[in-house]
N, C-alpha and C positions, 0 to 999 in steps of 0.2 A: 119495323120488322125487317129482318135480313133473311133472304132465301139463299141457301147454299146447296149446291149439287155435289153429291158424293158418288165416286165410282166404286168398282169392286174393291174388296179388301177392307182392312180396318179403318174406322173413322178417325182413329187417333184422338178420341175424346173419352174422358171419364165423366160419367153422368150420375148424379145423386138426386134423391128426392128433395123437394123444396122444404118440407117440414116433416115432423114425425108421423103425420097421417099417411105419408107415402104418395099423396096426390101431387102430380106435377113433377117436373124434373128440370135441373139446371146443369150447365157444364161446370164440373168441379175441377177438371184438369184438361190440358191440351198437350199432347206429345209434340215435342219440338220438330220431329221429322215426319209427323203424320199428316193425313189429308186435312184435318181440321185446322192445323197451324198454317199449312200452305194456302188455305182458303180464307184465312183471317178470322176464324172463330176464336172467341175470347172466353176466359173463365168468367162465370157469372151470368152468361146468356141463358135465358129460359127457353126450353123447347116448347113450341106451341103447335107445330104441325110436322107430320112425317108423311111424305108422299101426299096423298089427298085427305089424310085423316087429321082431325083436330085432336091433339093429345093433351091439351092444356088442363083437362080435368080427369085424365086417366091416372091410374095407379102406376107407379114406376115399373112394376113387373110387366104390365100390359104395354107400356111404352117400349120397353126393351123387346117384347115379342113383335110389336109392329115394325120396329127397326130391323130385326132379324129376318122377318118374313117379306120385307119389301124388296121389289126388284131394283136393280141398279142399272143406270144411274138413278139415285134417289134424292129428292129434294127435302131438306129439313128446314123448317121455318123457325127462326129464333127471334125472341124479343130481348134486345140488349137492355141492361139496367139503365135507368135514366140518370 
């Protein structure tokens, strides 16, 4: 697991659902000049936590709501692929 702290502003990440059920999310893109890239986030990493919330079994819409409503700095926990 990798914990990454994000400051105010854009995360610089594209996030998509893991499968067609919409449950769970993974990093589908990383902007070259964004926070995610600067902090070492990679395409394929799965989001498992946002702030203090376990998002591993949430629908992508809810995950995006949690990200948008969380105070910054905000920690996102990722599970890199093996």
